[in-house]
Every structure is written in C-alpha cells, then in structure tokens.
N, C-alpha and C positions, 0 to 999 in steps of 0.2 A: 504492500500500499504505500501510496505517494506520502511522504512527510510534508506538513504544512511548511517548515522551514525551506525544504527544497522548492517548494511551489513559489513562496515568496523570494527567495534569490533568485530563482529563474527568471522571474520578473524583473528584478533589478537589472541581472545582466542583459536581458534583451534590451531595457531603456537605455544602459550604456553604449551597448556596441551599436545599437539602431540609431541612436540619436544623438548621443553626445561625443561620441569618438570616432564616427566612420571616417570622416577625412584623414585623422590620424593613422588609422589601422589601414586604409587603402594605401596611403603613402608607405607606411612601414612596410607593407607585404608587397612592394613593387621594386624597381631598381631606382626609384628617384632617390636623390642625396637627402640624407637626414641627419639630424644633430647628434652628439655625442651620445647621449642617454640613449635615443632609439637605436643608434648604431648598434650598441652593445646586445640590445633586445633583439634585433634583427638577426647579428651573429648568433646568439643563443638558439634562437628558436630554427635556424637553419641547421645547427649541429643537432639539436633534438629530433627536428624531422628525420634527419639523416639517420641517426640511431634508430628511431622507430620503424623505418622503413628497411633497415639492416635485418630486423628480427622477423620480417615476413618473408615467404618464400620468394624466390627470384621469377619463379614462374607461377603466374597466379591464374592463368587461364583456367576457366570454369569455376573460379572461387567468387564468392559474394563476401563484399568487405561493407561495413559501416564505418564511416568516418564521422565520429560522433563530435560536434563542434568544428566543424571543417572550415570556419573562415572564409578565405578567399580561395580556399580549394587547392593549394599547392600538393597538400600530401595525396589528395584523392586523385589527381592528375597522374602524380608518379605511380600510383598503384594500378591505374588504370593502364598506363604504359606496359604495365608486365601481363596486361590481359584479363586483368579483374573487372568485375561489373561492381561497380562503387555506388552505395546509397550514400551522398553526403549531406549531412543535415546541420543547420545552424540555427540559434534561436533569432539570428537578425536577417529579416529579410532583404535589408539592404546590401549586407556582405553577400547574401548568397546571389541578388542579382549581379553584384561585380563579378562574383565567381563565375557564373554563366558566361558575362561578357568576356572575360580572360580564358575562356576554355579554348584550349587547341584542338586541332584534329588529333584523334587517338588511335595509335595503330594497335597490331596484334589481337584486334576482335574485342579490345576493352572499352568500357563505357563509364560514363558518371553520369548520375541523376542527382542533380542539385534540389535540395528542398529547404522550406524554411519550417522549423518547429521544434517539438521536443524530441531529445534522441532516443528517450524512452517509450515511444510511441509503439505499442505491439503492432500496430499495422504497418509497419515497416518491413517486418518479416523475420526471418531467419538469416543467420551469416556463417561463414566458416571464421571469420576473422572480425574483431572490432579493436578501431584504434581510437582513442580518445587523449588527443595532445592538447593539454593544458585547458580543457574543458572542465574538469572535475577539481582544479585547483581553486575555483571559488565556493566549493561547499566543506562542509567540516567532515571530519571521518566518518560520522554516522551517516550522513547522507550521501556519502560518497560510496560507501560500501554497499548502501541499499540500492543504490543505481546501478552499481556493478551485479550485484544479484538479480536484478530485473534482466540486465543485458545477458548475463550468464545462462538464462532460461532458453534464450533463442540464440545459442553461439555455440559451434560445434567443437572449435579448436584452440583459439586462443583469443584473450582479451589483452591490449596494450595500452597503457595509460601512464599520465603523468600526474603527481602532487607536487605541491609546494612544499620543501623539507623544512621541519622546523628545526631551525639553528639560531644562535645567538645573533649571528651577521645579519641572516635574512630579517630577522625581527626589526633589527636597527634600520636596516635599509628600506623595510616599508614603512617606518615612523618618518625616516626622511624623505621617502617618496612621496609623502601627504603633502609635503611642502611644495611640490611641483604642481605645474597646472593639471587639471584633469586629463587633459588630452596626452599627457606624457606618462600616466600610469594607469596600471590595471585597476579593476574593481575588486574590492572586497577578498582579497587573497586570503585563504586560511591555511596557515602553516600546519603541517601534519608530521608528528615524528613517525620515522619507518616503521620503528619497533611496534608502536602503538597501532599503527595502520595495519601491521602484519597480524597482531594479534585479533583485530576486528574483523579482517578476511578469514581467518581461521575460526572465528566464532558465528560465522554465516552459515547457517544449515544449508543454503541454496549455492555455497561455493565450496562445499565438502569434496567435491569431485575435483577440484582445481588444484593445482600447484603453483607456487610462487617459484619462478626460475630465474630469469636474468633480471638485473637491475643496473643502472646508469645514471649518475647525476651529473647534468649540465650548468655550468656555473660561467656566466659572462655578463661582466659588470653587473646591470640591475636586472639580469635574468639568471633566475635559479629555479631549476625545476628537475625532478627526479622521475625518471621512468621505470616501470615495473611491468613485468610480463606474467602473466597466469596462463597456464596451459591445462587444458583438461586432461585427467589421466585416463 
C-alpha cells in the first residue's frame, strides 16, 4: 500500500522538476556550458549512469526495462541501443516532452516509450530489469524500500537503484547547498546509511528472494550517490 509520505513527496518532486527547475535540468543534461557547481553534478551523473549501464547485460535484445525516473532519457536511450524495449517514466511531463524531442534513431531493434506518471503504476507491466537512477534519493528508507518491494513483484531479474549515502560530508554539503538558488540544488534529498538500508531491504517480505550484490559510490563535487544492485535468486 502506498504511504501518505510517499504520495506527498511525489507531489513535491513533480512540482520542482516540472515547474521550478526545468530550464536548469534541461541545460544540465545537455552539452551546454554550465557553472562549476552544475559541472560537478553533470560529471557525477555521467559516471553513475555509466556504472548502472555496466551492470546491465550488453545484449538486451528481447528484454523489457523500466527506467524509473528517466529525466531527459539518457540512460533509456543507451539501454535501447543494446536492443531493449524500454519504458521510461518520470513525474515531470515537461522533462518527458524534452526527452521525446531529444530521442535519436534507435538501432538493433530497441525502443523507448516515454511516459509521465508514477514509476510504481502496475499498468506499466512486468520487466526483466528496473533501473532507478537518483529517483529514490528523495524518499526516506521506509518509502524507498516500500517502492522497491512493489517493483519487485513485477521484475524478473534485477533492480538497480541509487540512494544518497548518509555521511557527515554529505550532511554538511546539503546544509551548504540550501544557501544556493533553488535552480542549483536538488530538492529534499534524504540521506540513508547503507547498513540501515540493507537491514530494511532484508526485513521486507517482498524482497526475501532478492540478494544485494554489487554496490558503488560516486562522488563528484556536489554530487554524492551510491548505487546498489539487487538480483532475484
């Protein structure tokens, strides 16, 4: 069952990305020159995207992938280029429209279907792999694990996601980041300790048949994110 806190936070995030920071994120996810702060975020996101893609099979022909929180679609496009059928969804209709505008021709029989809405919508169907890059970082551990539990019911092979690691440095950077204009900072990041997240994952009955395998932290200036892979046994 969806938590009230998840629904409330989802609405806040949609408002931020669809109204407050669209231009900033459109520029960040392009090749346009950006300032020093955004440059570190762009570099970190590029490294993280590469990490998550490296955890997916190189040959994805015949596989169905959910890109949960797709933004402007960079990860979805790369997965489709490997032959995957990708459903790419984001809360922001404006960012999804931008993703559609940027969508290149896809070879190898791959495809991308962009949608705006909730990544947990059962109507999206079943998937071989789910990737959630920096979309769960805005939720606390309880809501993040609840979301993964719901996705697990419709995923056959792997779930790859990122969370904001709870460290003294990140806590300090979040505090400092609040001094910058809203366009330069992400909203409502919820740092989570890796050990606490692991315990919560193991405590979820819906995730009893899943194992935590690889994990990797990426730090680039103001970008701090930790990737984790869950594989179905």
